[in-house]
Every structure is written in C-alpha cells, then in structure tokens.
PQR file of N, CA, C, O and H, with PARSE charges and radii, in Angstrom:
ATOM      1  N   MET A   1       0.961  -1.398  -0.036 -0.4000 1.5000
ATOM      2  CA  MET A   1       0.003   0.169   0.204 -0.0000 2.0000
ATOM      3  C   MET A   1       1.031   1.377  -0.148  0.5500 1.7000
ATOM      4  O   MET A   1       2.249   1.242  -0.032 -0.5500 1.4000
ATOM      5  N   ASP A   2       0.484   2.423  -0.537 -0.4000 1.5000
ATOM      6  CA  ASP A   2       1.276   3.461  -0.562 -0.0000 2.0000
ATOM      7  C   ASP A   2       1.187   4.299   0.287  0.5500 1.7000
ATOM      8  O   ASP A   2       0.272   5.095   0.497 -0.5500 1.4000
ATOM      9  H   ASP A   2      -0.506   2.533  -0.631  0.4000 1.0000
ATOM     10  N   LYS A   3       2.399   4.109   0.949 -0.4000 1.5000
ATOM     11  CA  LYS A   3       2.597   5.135   2.118 -0.0000 2.0000
ATOM     12  C   LYS A   3       1.778   6.471   2.595  0.5500 1.7000
ATOM     13  O   LYS A   3       1.331   6.758   3.705 -0.5500 1.4000
ATOM     14  H   LYS A   3       3.142   3.463   0.778  0.4000 1.0000
ATOM     15  N   LYS A   4       1.752   7.030   1.623 -0.4000 1.5000
ATOM     16  CA  LYS A   4       0.891   8.395   1.413 -0.0000 2.0000
ATOM     17  C   LYS A   4      -0.598   7.727   2.312  0.5500 1.7000
ATOM     18  O   LYS A   4      -0.992   8.117   3.411 -0.5500 1.4000
ATOM     19  H   LYS A   4       2.115   6.797   0.721  0.4000 1.0000
ATOM     20  N   MET A   5      -1.085   6.872   1.636 -0.4000 1.5000
ATOM     21  CA  MET A   5      -3.052   6.316   1.668 -0.0000 2.0000
ATOM     22  C   MET A   5      -2.565   5.890   2.754  0.5500 1.7000
ATOM     23  O   MET A   5      -2.849   6.752   3.585 -0.5500 1.4000
ATOM     24  H   MET A   5      -0.766   6.555   0.743  0.4000 1.0000
ATOM     25  N   LEU A   6      -1.915   4.951   3.320 -0.4000 1.5000
ATOM     26  CA  LEU A   6      -1.683   4.185   4.740 -0.0000 2.0000
ATOM     27  C   LEU A   6      -1.785   5.233   5.788  0.5500 1.7000
ATOM     28  O   LEU A   6      -2.447   5.080   6.814 -0.5500 1.4000
ATOM     29  H   LEU A   6      -1.685   4.251   2.645  0.4000 1.0000
ATOM     30  N   SER A   7      -1.216   6.135   5.545 -0.4000 1.5000
ATOM     31  CA  SER A   7      -0.623   7.236   6.667 -0.0000 2.0000
ATOM     32  C   SER A   7      -2.540   8.227   6.779  0.5500 1.7000
ATOM     33  O   SER A   7      -3.204   8.513   7.775 -0.5500 1.4000
ATOM     34  H   SER A   7      -0.678   6.260   4.711  0.4000 1.0000
ATOM     35  N   LEU A   8      -2.753   8.407   5.648 -0.4000 1.5000
ATOM     36  CA  LEU A   8      -4.337   9.101   5.599 -0.0000 2.0000
ATOM     37  C   LEU A   8      -5.339   8.054   6.631  0.5500 1.7000
ATOM     38  O   LEU A   8      -6.236   8.404   7.397 -0.5500 1.4000
ATOM     39  H   LEU A   8      -2.213   8.176   4.839  0.4000 1.0000
ATOM     40  N   ILE A   9      -4.867   6.777   6.361 -0.4000 1.5000
ATOM     41  CA  ILE A   9      -5.884   6.054   6.915 -0.0000 2.0000
ATOM     42  C   ILE A   9      -5.981   6.483   8.135  0.5500 1.7000
ATOM     43  O   ILE A   9      -6.898   7.072   8.708 -0.5500 1.4000
ATOM     44  H   ILE A   9      -4.138   6.493   5.738  0.4000 1.0000
ATOM     45  N   ILE A  10      -4.436   5.964   8.664 -0.4000 1.5000
ATOM     46  CA  ILE A  10      -4.047   5.670   9.913 -0.0000 2.0000
ATOM     47  C   ILE A  10      -4.684   7.087  10.680  0.5500 1.7000
ATOM     48  O   ILE A  10      -5.552   7.068  11.553 -0.5500 1.4000
ATOM     49  H   ILE A  10      -3.691   5.486   8.199  0.4000 1.0000
ATOM     50  N   LEU A  11      -4.143   8.080  10.222 -0.4000 1.5000
ATOM     51  CA  LEU A  11      -4.102   9.308  10.787 -0.0000 2.0000
ATOM     52  C   LEU A  11      -6.150   9.990  10.789  0.5500 1.7000
ATOM     53  O   LEU A  11      -6.693  10.475  11.781 -0.5500 1.4000
ATOM     54  H   LEU A  11      -3.439   8.095   9.513  0.4000 1.0000
ATOM     55  N   ALA A  12      -6.794   9.801   9.476 -0.4000 1.5000
ATOM     56  CA  ALA A  12      -8.043   9.669   9.624 -0.0000 2.0000
ATOM     57  C   ALA A  12      -8.892   8.769  11.153  0.5500 1.7000
ATOM     58  O   ALA A  12      -9.711   9.173  11.978 -0.5500 1.4000
ATOM     59  H   ALA A  12      -6.353   9.407   8.670  0.4000 1.0000
ATOM     60  N   HIS A  13      -8.289   7.608  10.985 -0.4000 1.5000
ATOM     61  CA  HIS A  13      -8.820   6.930  12.358 -0.0000 2.0000
ATOM     62  C   HIS A  13      -8.617   7.206  13.706  0.5500 1.7000
ATOM     63  O   HIS A  13      -9.412   7.083  14.638 -0.5500 1.4000
ATOM     64  H   HIS A  13      -7.623   7.279  10.315  0.4000 1.0000
ATOM     65  N   ALA A  14      -7.230   7.672  13.706 -0.4000 1.5000
ATOM     66  CA  ALA A  14      -6.983   8.669  15.365 -0.0000 2.0000
ATOM     67  C   ALA A  14      -7.516   9.785  15.194  0.5500 1.7000
ATOM     68  O   ALA A  14      -7.238  10.405  16.220 -0.5500 1.4000
ATOM     69  H   ALA A  14      -6.584   7.772  12.949  0.4000 1.0000
ATOM     70  N   SER A  15      -8.338  10.683  14.288 -0.4000 1.5000
ATOM     71  CA  SER A  15      -9.055  12.131  14.190 -0.0000 2.0000
ATOM     72  C   SER A  15     -10.693  11.670  14.508  0.5500 1.7000
ATOM     73  O   SER A  15     -11.593  12.505  14.595 -0.5500 1.4000
ATOM     74  H   SER A  15      -8.564  10.179  13.454  0.4000 1.0000
ATOM     75  N   ASP A  16     -10.851  10.565  14.623 -0.4000 1.5000
ATOM     76  CA  ASP A  16     -11.935   9.812  14.470 -0.0000 2.0000
ATOM     77  C   ASP A  16     -12.930  10.544  13.526  0.5500 1.7000
ATOM     78  O   ASP A  16     -13.945  10.989  14.060 -0.5500 1.4000
ATOM     79  H   ASP A  16     -10.119   9.887  14.551  0.4000 1.0000
ATOM     80  N   VAL A  17     -12.722  10.773  11.819 -0.4000 1.5000
ATOM     81  CA  VAL A  17     -13.565  10.801  10.982 -0.0000 2.0000
ATOM     82  C   VAL A  17     -13.607   9.701   9.495  0.5500 1.7000
ATOM     83  O   VAL A  17     -14.080   9.905   8.377 -0.5500 1.4000
ATOM     84  H   VAL A  17     -11.897  10.411  11.385  0.4000 1.0000
ATOM     85  N   LEU A  18     -12.913   8.537  10.061 -0.4000 1.5000
ATOM     86  CA  LEU A  18     -12.727   7.348   9.435 -0.0000 2.0000
ATOM     87  C   LEU A  18     -13.728   7.099   9.062  0.5500 1.7000
ATOM     88  O   LEU A  18     -13.929   7.004   7.851 -0.5500 1.4000
ATOM     89  H   LEU A  18     -12.529   8.371  10.969  0.4000 1.0000
ATOM     90  N   GLU A  19     -14.881   6.872  10.145 -0.4000 1.5000
ATOM     91  CA  GLU A  19     -16.365   6.312   9.791 -0.0000 2.0000
ATOM     92  C   GLU A  19     -17.427   7.015   8.978  0.5500 1.7000
ATOM     93  O   GLU A  19     -18.147   6.476   8.137 -0.5500 1.4000
ATOM     94  H   GLU A  19     -14.717   6.949  11.128  0.4000 1.0000
ATOM     95  N   ASN A  20     -17.436   8.489   9.390 -0.4000 1.5000
ATOM     96  CA  ASN A  20     -17.984   9.924   8.723 -0.0000 2.0000
ATOM     97  C   ASN A  20     -17.492   9.195   7.089  0.5500 1.7000
ATOM     98  O   ASN A  20     -18.253   8.420   6.508 -0.5500 1.4000
ATOM     99  H   ASN A  20     -16.852   8.927  10.073  0.4000 1.0000
ATOM    100  N   ALA A  21     -16.483   9.488   6.661 -0.4000 1.5000
ATOM    101  CA  ALA A  21     -16.054   9.068   5.278 -0.0000 2.0000
ATOM    102  C   ALA A  21     -16.668   7.712   4.612  0.5500 1.7000
ATOM    103  O   ALA A  21     -17.242   7.652   3.524 -0.5500 1.4000
ATOM    104  H   ALA A  21     -15.864  10.117   7.132  0.4000 1.0000
ATOM    105  N   PHE A  22     -16.413   6.631   5.522 -0.4000 1.5000
ATOM    106  CA  PHE A  22     -17.354   5.585   4.948 -0.0000 2.0000
ATOM    107  C   PHE A  22     -18.966   6.069   5.264  0.5500 1.7000
ATOM    108  O   PHE A  22     -19.794   5.158   5.256 -0.5500 1.4000
ATOM    109  H   PHE A  22     -15.947   6.680   6.405  0.4000 1.0000
ATOM    110  N   ALA A  23     -19.283   6.973   5.446 -0.4000 1.5000
ATOM    111  CA  ALA A  23     -21.158   6.952   5.586 -0.0000 2.0000
ATOM    112  C   ALA A  23     -21.733   6.824   4.499  0.5500 1.7000
ATOM    113  O   ALA A  23     -22.804   6.221   4.432 -0.5500 1.4000
ATOM    114  H   ALA A  23     -18.611   7.713   5.452  0.4000 1.0000
ATOM    115  N   PRO A  24     -20.942   7.547   3.068 -0.5600 1.5000
ATOM    116  CA  PRO A  24     -22.228   7.349   1.920  0.2800 2.0000
ATOM    117  C   PRO A  24     -22.111   5.283   1.383  0.5500 1.7000
ATOM    118  O   PRO A  24     -22.871   4.651   0.649 -0.5500 1.4000
ATOM    119  N   LEU A  25     -21.265   4.962   1.892 -0.4000 1.5000
ATOM    120  CA  LEU A  25     -21.130   3.744   1.220 -0.0000 2.0000
ATOM    121  C   LEU A  25     -22.727   2.787   1.424  0.5500 1.7000
ATOM    122  O   LEU A  25     -23.847   2.986   1.896 -0.5500 1.4000
ATOM    123  H   LEU A  25     -20.648   5.475   2.488  0.4000 1.0000
ATOM    124  N   SER A  26     -22.134   1.919   0.887 -0.4000 1.5000
ATOM    125  CA  SER A  26     -23.487   0.813   0.641 -0.0000 2.0000
ATOM    126  C   SER A  26     -23.143  -0.005   2.011  0.5500 1.7000
ATOM    127  O   SER A  26     -21.958   0.068   2.337 -0.5500 1.4000
ATOM    128  H   SER A  26     -21.225   1.757   0.504  0.4000 1.0000
ATOM    129  N   ASP A  27     -24.076  -0.851   2.953 -0.4000 1.5000
ATOM    130  CA  ASP A  27     -23.812  -1.888   3.918 -0.0000 2.0000
ATOM    131  C   ASP A  27     -22.617  -2.714   3.834  0.5500 1.7000
ATOM    132  O   ASP A  27     -21.752  -2.803   4.705 -0.5500 1.4000
ATOM    133  H   ASP A  27     -25.038  -0.910   2.689  0.4000 1.0000
ATOM    134  N   GLN A  28     -22.640  -3.265   2.797 -0.4000 1.5000
ATOM    135  CA  GLN A  28     -21.679  -4.717   2.413 -0.0000 2.0000
ATOM    136  C   GLN A  28     -20.398  -3.935   1.918  0.5500 1.7000
ATOM    137  O   GLN A  28     -19.368  -4.540   2.217 -0.5500 1.4000
ATOM    138  H   GLN A  28     -23.342  -3.193   2.089  0.4000 1.0000
ATOM    139  N   ASP A  29     -20.072  -2.102   0.871 -0.4000 1.5000
ATOM    140  CA  ASP A  29     -19.365  -1.856   0.931 -0.0000 2.0000
ATOM    141  C   ASP A  29     -18.431  -1.194   2.140  0.5500 1.7000
ATOM    142  O   ASP A  29     -17.207  -1.063   2.171 -0.5500 1.4000
ATOM    143  H   ASP A  29     -20.908  -1.610   0.628  0.4000 1.0000
ATOM    144  N   TYR A  30     -19.357  -0.852   3.046 -0.4000 1.5000
ATOM    145  CA  TYR A  30     -18.785  -0.219   4.378 -0.0000 2.0000
ATOM    146  C   TYR A  30     -18.092  -1.321   4.913  0.5500 1.7000
ATOM    147  O   TYR A  30     -16.881  -1.496   4.777 -0.5500 1.4000
ATOM    148  H   TYR A  30     -20.351  -0.958   3.021  0.4000 1.0000
ATOM    149  N   GLU A  31     -18.911  -2.110   5.559 -0.4000 1.5000
ATOM    150  CA  GLU A  31     -18.225  -3.748   6.172 -0.0000 2.0000
ATOM    151  C   GLU A  31     -16.910  -4.141   5.547  0.5500 1.7000
ATOM    152  O   GLU A  31     -16.004  -4.614   6.234 -0.5500 1.4000
ATOM    153  H   GLU A  31     -19.895  -1.967   5.669  0.4000 1.0000
ATOM    154  N   VAL A  32     -16.786  -3.920   4.062 -0.4000 1.5000
ATOM    155  CA  VAL A  32     -15.580  -4.832   3.429 -0.0000 2.0000
ATOM    156  C   VAL A  32     -14.644  -3.365   3.901  0.5500 1.7000
ATOM    157  O   VAL A  32     -13.675  -3.637   4.610 -0.5500 1.4000
ATOM    158  H   VAL A  32     -17.521  -3.535   3.505  0.4000 1.0000
ATOM    159  N   ALA A  33     -14.783  -2.279   3.669 -0.4000 1.5000
ATOM    160  CA  ALA A  33     -13.750  -1.023   4.074 -0.0000 2.0000
ATOM    161  C   ALA A  33     -13.468  -1.429   5.599  0.5500 1.7000
ATOM    162  O   ALA A  33     -12.344  -1.919   5.710 -0.5500 1.4000
ATOM    163  H   ALA A  33     -15.570  -2.058   3.093  0.4000 1.0000
ATOM    164  N   MET A  34     -14.135  -1.365   6.731 -0.4000 1.5000
ATOM    165  CA  MET A  34     -14.426  -1.357   7.998 -0.0000 2.0000
ATOM    166  C   MET A  34     -13.207  -2.620   8.197  0.5500 1.7000
ATOM    167  O   MET A  34     -12.222  -2.408   8.904 -0.5500 1.4000
ATOM    168  H   MET A  34     -15.048  -0.967   6.640  0.4000 1.0000
ATOM    169  N   LYS A  35     -13.362  -3.611   7.661 -0.4000 1.5000
ATOM    170  CA  LYS A  35     -12.712  -5.015   7.721 -0.0000 2.0000
ATOM    171  C   LYS A  35     -11.536  -5.076   7.648  0.5500 1.7000
ATOM    172  O   LYS A  35     -10.830  -5.863   8.280 -0.5500 1.4000
ATOM    173  H   LYS A  35     -14.161  -3.784   7.087  0.4000 1.0000
ATOM    174  N   ARG A  36     -11.017  -3.908   6.540 -0.4000 1.5000
ATOM    175  CA  ARG A  36      -9.328  -3.865   5.974 -0.0000 2.0000
ATOM    176  C   ARG A  36      -8.612  -2.792   6.543  0.5500 1.7000
ATOM    177  O   ARG A  36      -7.384  -2.779   6.459 -0.5500 1.4000
ATOM    178  H   ARG A  36     -11.591  -3.269   6.027  0.4000 1.0000
ATOM    179  N   VAL A  37      -9.365  -1.696   7.236 -0.4000 1.5000
ATOM    180  CA  VAL A  37      -9.150  -1.102   7.711 -0.0000 2.0000
ATOM    181  C   VAL A  37      -8.463  -1.519   9.183  0.5500 1.7000
ATOM    182  O   VAL A  37      -7.318  -1.189   9.491 -0.5500 1.4000
ATOM    183  H   VAL A  37     -10.362  -1.707   7.304  0.4000 1.0000
ATOM    184  N   ARG A  38      -9.381  -2.320  10.060 -0.4000 1.5000
ATOM    185  CA  ARG A  38      -8.856  -2.574  11.272 -0.0000 2.0000
ATOM    186  C   ARG A  38      -7.943  -4.109  11.154  0.5500 1.7000
ATOM    187  O   ARG A  38      -7.497  -4.678  12.150 -0.5500 1.4000
ATOM    188  H   ARG A  38     -10.311  -2.588   9.809  0.4000 1.0000
ATOM    189  N   SER A  39      -7.792  -4.583   9.850 -0.4000 1.5000
ATOM    190  CA  SER A  39      -6.661  -5.491   9.735 -0.0000 2.0000
ATOM    191  C   SER A  39      -5.170  -4.892  10.020  0.5500 1.7000
ATOM    192  O   SER A  39      -4.183  -5.408  10.545 -0.5500 1.4000
ATOM    193  H   SER A  39      -8.155  -4.120   9.041  0.4000 1.0000
ATOM    194  N   LEU A  40      -5.447  -3.327   9.347 -0.4000 1.5000
ATOM    195  CA  LEU A  40      -4.170  -2.495   9.588 -0.0000 2.0000
ATOM    196  C   LEU A  40      -3.919  -1.506  10.792  0.5500 1.7000
ATOM    197  O   LEU A  40      -2.923  -0.837  11.064 -0.5500 1.4000
ATOM    198  H   LEU A  40      -6.248  -2.908   8.921  0.4000 1.0000
ATOM    199  N   LEU A  41      -5.279  -1.639  11.499 -0.4000 1.5000
ATOM    200  CA  LEU A  41      -5.393  -1.036  12.780 -0.0000 2.0000
ATOM    201  C   LEU A  41      -4.760  -2.000  13.660  0.5500 1.7000
ATOM    202  O   LEU A  41      -4.028  -1.567  14.550 -0.5500 1.4000
ATOM    203  H   LEU A  41      -6.088  -2.183  11.277  0.4000 1.0000
ATOM    204  N   GLU A  42      -4.901  -2.982  13.560 -0.4000 1.5000
ATOM    205  CA  GLU A  42      -4.476  -4.325  14.306 -0.0000 2.0000
ATOM    206  C   GLU A  42      -3.088  -4.884  14.158  0.5500 1.7000
ATOM    207  O   GLU A  42      -2.803  -5.891  14.805 -0.5500 1.4000
ATOM    208  H   GLU A  42      -5.495  -3.334  12.837  0.4000 1.0000
ATOM    209  N   LEU A  43      -2.083  -4.257  13.270 -0.4000 1.5000
ATOM    210  CA  LEU A  43      -0.484  -4.450  12.625 -0.0000 2.0000
ATOM    211  C   LEU A  43       0.243  -4.208  14.089  0.5500 1.7000
ATOM    212  O   LEU A  43      -0.344  -3.360  14.760 -0.5500 1.4000
ATOM    213  H   LEU A  43      -2.315  -3.438  12.744  0.4000 1.0000
ATOM    214  N   GLU A  44       1.171  -4.671  14.585 -0.4000 1.5000
ATOM    215  CA  GLU A  44       2.068  -4.477  15.540 -0.0000 2.0000
ATOM    216  C   GLU A  44       3.322  -3.392  15.185  0.5500 1.7000
ATOM    217  O   GLU A  44       4.434  -3.727  14.775 -0.5500 1.4000
ATOM    218  H   GLU A  44       1.648  -5.360  14.039  0.4000 1.0000
ATOM    219  N   TYR A  45       2.819  -1.878  15.470 -0.4000 1.5000
ATOM    220  CA  TYR A  45       3.571  -0.907  14.718 -0.0000 2.0000
ATOM    221  C   TYR A  45       5.105  -1.211  14.693  0.5500 1.7000
ATOM    222  O   TYR A  45       5.859  -1.116  13.725 -0.5500 1.4000
ATOM    223  H   TYR A  45       1.916  -1.606  15.803  0.4000 1.0000
ATOM    224  N   ASP A  46       5.423  -1.627  16.065 -0.4000 1.5000
ATOM    225  CA  ASP A  46       6.779  -1.689  16.404 -0.0000 2.0000
ATOM    226  C   ASP A  46       7.451  -2.809  15.623  0.5500 1.7000
ATOM    227  O   ASP A  46       8.565  -2.563  15.160 -0.5500 1.4000
ATOM    228  H   ASP A  46       4.811  -1.705  16.852  0.4000 1.0000
ATOM    229  N   VAL A  47       6.815  -4.233  15.381 -0.4000 1.5000
ATOM    230  CA  VAL A  47       7.484  -4.886  14.544 -0.0000 2.0000
ATOM    231  C   VAL A  47       7.438  -4.336  13.061  0.5500 1.7000
ATOM    232  O   VAL A  47       8.395  -4.583  12.326 -0.5500 1.4000
ATOM    233  H   VAL A  47       5.910  -4.434  15.758  0.4000 1.0000
ATOM    234  N   GLN A  48       6.687  -3.823  12.733 -0.4000 1.5000
ATOM    235  CA  GLN A  48       6.319  -2.878  11.263 -0.0000 2.0000
ATOM    236  C   GLN A  48       7.648  -1.956  11.412  0.5500 1.7000
ATOM    237  O   GLN A  48       8.333  -1.846  10.396 -0.5500 1.4000
ATOM    238  H   GLN A  48       5.911  -3.622  13.330  0.4000 1.0000
ATOM    239  N   ALA A  49       8.049  -1.320  12.525 -0.4000 1.5000
ATOM    240  CA  ALA A  49       9.153  -0.372  12.562 -0.0000 2.0000
ATOM    241  C   ALA A  49      10.342  -0.841  12.333  0.5500 1.7000
ATOM    242  O   ALA A  49      11.251  -0.096  11.965 -0.5500 1.4000
ATOM    243  H   ALA A  49       7.492  -1.409  13.351  0.4000 1.0000
ATOM    244  N   GLU A  50      10.529  -2.333  12.547 -0.4000 1.5000
ATOM    245  CA  GLU A  50      11.865  -2.868  12.308 -0.0000 2.0000
ATOM    246  C   GLU A  50      12.006  -3.097  11.245  0.5500 1.7000
ATOM    247  O   GLU A  50      13.201  -3.339  11.075 -0.5500 1.4000
ATOM    248  H   GLU A  50       9.790  -2.938  12.846  0.4000 1.0000
ATOM    249  N   LYS A  51      11.277  -3.202  10.038 -0.4000 1.5000
ATOM    250  CA  LYS A  51      11.880  -2.780   8.514 -0.0000 2.0000
ATOM    251  C   LYS A  51      12.443  -2.014   8.120  0.5500 1.7000
ATOM    252  O   LYS A  51      11.994  -1.008   8.669 -0.5500 1.4000
ATOM    253  H   LYS A  51      10.307  -3.006  10.177  0.4000 1.0000
ATOM    254  N   LYS A  52      13.235  -1.719   7.453 -0.4000 1.5000
ATOM    255  CA  LYS A  52      14.125  -0.747   7.089 -0.0000 2.0000
ATOM    256  C   LYS A  52      13.642   0.057   6.119  0.5500 1.7000
ATOM    257  O   LYS A  52      13.229  -0.356   5.036 -0.5500 1.4000
ATOM    258  H   LYS A  52      13.600  -2.537   7.007  0.4000 1.0000
ATOM    259  N   GLY A  53      13.677   1.272   6.483 -0.4000 1.5000
ATOM    260  CA  GLY A  53      12.723   2.635   5.648 -0.0000 2.0000
ATOM    261  C   GLY A  53      11.822   3.416   6.136  0.5500 1.7000
ATOM    262  O   GLY A  53      11.735   4.628   5.940 -0.5500 1.4000
ATOM    263  H   GLY A  53      14.013   1.608   7.364  0.4000 1.0000
ATOM    264  N   ASN A  54      10.652   2.291   7.229 -0.4000 1.5000
ATOM    265  CA  ASN A  54       9.748   3.110   7.527 -0.0000 2.0000
ATOM    266  C   ASN A  54      10.055   3.166   9.041  0.5500 1.7000
ATOM    267  O   ASN A  54       8.908   3.052   9.476 -0.5500 1.4000
ATOM    268  H   ASN A  54      10.722   1.306   7.388  0.4000 1.0000
ATOM    269  N   GLU A  55      10.725   3.250   9.959 -0.4000 1.5000
ATOM    270  CA  GLU A  55      10.745   3.523  11.071 -0.0000 2.0000
ATOM    271  C   GLU A  55      10.328   4.880  11.883  0.5500 1.7000
ATOM    272  O   GLU A  55      10.422   4.957  13.108 -0.5500 1.4000
ATOM    273  H   GLU A  55      11.657   3.343   9.606  0.4000 1.0000
ATOM    274  N   VAL A  56       9.897   5.850  11.118 -0.4000 1.5000
ATOM    275  CA  VAL A  56       9.234   6.963  11.956 -0.0000 2.0000
ATOM    276  C   VAL A  56       7.842   6.592  11.336  0.5500 1.7000
ATOM    277  O   VAL A  56       6.832   6.567  12.039 -0.5500 1.4000
ATOM    278  H   VAL A  56       9.821   5.787  10.123  0.4000 1.0000
ATOM    279  N   MET A  57       7.824   6.348  10.196 -0.4000 1.5000
ATOM    280  CA  MET A  57       6.112   6.430   9.983 -0.0000 2.0000
ATOM    281  C   MET A  57       5.954   5.670  10.718  0.5500 1.7000
ATOM    282  O   MET A  57       5.508   6.197  11.737 -0.5500 1.4000
ATOM    283  H   MET A  57       8.645   6.368   9.625  0.4000 1.0000
ATOM    284  N   TRP A  58       6.109   4.222  10.858 -0.4000 1.5000
ATOM    285  CA  TRP A  58       5.517   3.230  12.004 -0.0000 2.0000
ATOM    286  C   TRP A  58       5.632   4.013  13.515  0.5500 1.7000
ATOM    287  O   TRP A  58       4.807   3.799  14.402 -0.5500 1.4000
ATOM    288  H   TRP A  58       6.471   3.795  10.030  0.4000 1.0000
ATOM    289  N   ALA A  59       6.653   4.850  13.657 -0.4000 1.5000
ATOM    290  CA  ALA A  59       6.786   5.356  15.064 -0.0000 2.0000
ATOM    291  C   ALA A  59       5.675   6.630  15.066  0.5500 1.7000
ATOM    292  O   ALA A  59       5.367   7.119  16.152 -0.5500 1.4000
ATOM    293  H   ALA A  59       7.324   5.024  12.935  0.4000 1.0000
ATOM    294  N   VAL A  60       5.232   7.023  14.131 -0.4000 1.5000
ATOM    295  CA  VAL A  60       4.271   8.066  14.187 -0.0000 2.0000
ATOM    296  C   VAL A  60       3.288   7.480  14.569  0.5500 1.7000
ATOM    297  O   VAL A  60       2.799   7.889  15.622 -0.5500 1.4000
ATOM    298  H   VAL A  60       5.482   6.626  13.248  0.4000 1.0000
ATOM    299  N   PHE A  61       2.657   6.364  13.904 -0.4000 1.5000
ATOM    300  CA  PHE A  61       1.450   5.500  13.755 -0.0000 2.0000
ATOM    301  C   PHE A  61       1.091   5.574  14.968  0.5500 1.7000
ATOM    302  O   PHE A  61       0.021   6.018  15.387 -0.5500 1.4000
ATOM    303  H   PHE A  61       3.054   6.032  13.049  0.4000 1.0000
ATOM    304  N   GLU A  62       2.095   5.082  15.659 -0.4000 1.5000
ATOM    305  CA  GLU A  62       2.347   3.768  17.395 -0.0000 2.0000
ATOM    306  C   GLU A  62       1.724   4.767  18.112  0.5500 1.7000
ATOM    307  O   GLU A  62       0.639   4.556  18.654 -0.5500 1.4000
ATOM    308  H   GLU A  62       2.964   4.722  15.319  0.4000 1.0000
ATOM    309  N   ALA A  63       2.737   6.686  18.229 -0.4000 1.5000
ATOM    310  CA  ALA A  63       2.008   7.582  18.606 -0.0000 2.0000
ATOM    311  C   ALA A  63       0.408   7.964  18.770  0.5500 1.7000
ATOM    312  O   ALA A  63      -0.258   8.074  19.800 -0.5500 1.4000
ATOM    313  H   ALA A  63       3.618   6.857  17.788  0.4000 1.0000
ATOM    314  N   PHE A  64       0.119   8.089  17.706 -0.4000 1.5000
ATOM    315  CA  PHE A  64      -1.346   8.119  17.154 -0.0000 2.0000
ATOM    316  C   PHE A  64      -2.028   7.341  17.785  0.5500 1.7000
ATOM    317  O   PHE A  64      -3.042   7.677  18.396 -0.5500 1.4000
ATOM    318  H   PHE A  64       0.660   8.000  16.870  0.4000 1.0000
ATOM    319  N   SER A  65      -1.462   5.910  17.716 -0.4000 1.5000
ATOM    320  CA  SER A  65      -2.656   4.627  18.311 -0.0000 2.0000
ATOM    321  C   SER A  65      -3.154   4.618  19.975  0.5500 1.7000
ATOM    322  O   SER A  65      -4.072   3.962  20.469 -0.5500 1.4000
ATOM    323  H   SER A  65      -0.638   5.638  17.220  0.4000 1.0000
ATOM    324  N   LYS A  66      -2.087   5.716  20.743 -0.4000 1.5000
ATOM    325  CA  LYS A  66      -2.135   5.982  22.036 -0.0000 2.0000
ATOM    326  C   LYS A  66      -3.471   6.614  22.924  0.5500 1.7000
ATOM    327  O   LYS A  66      -3.370   6.812  24.134 -0.5500 1.4000
ATOM    328  H   LYS A  66      -1.342   6.248  20.342  0.4000 1.0000
TER
END
C-alpha cells in the first residue's frame, strides 16, 4: 500500500473521522472497508518499525494509536 494512503487512513482513524468518510458507502462496502482498516490498525507497529526505511512512519502511527 502507498505510504501516503496508509498515513491518511491511520490519521483519519486517530482523528475519529474515518467512519464518517465511509458513511456514503453501501452496508456491504462499509463492512469490507472497515474490515480492511481494522486489519491495518491491528498491526504491531513496533514490529513494522523494524523494517528498513519505515521506522519513523510506524513510530508516528504508534504514537497516534495511544
């Protein structure tokens, strides 16, 4: 996934505006979108930060998730 798109999703969730963005979707599309977002939010950010080149991005995500 593109880093910018991933960042927008994580920050929109942290700002409590993500569900509002999905409001116009049909029920089925909403469930699919939320399932995918939940899978991203359940990632272990510290494990992802150990991968080369993404340390700062994942550290910021972890800070926003607290």
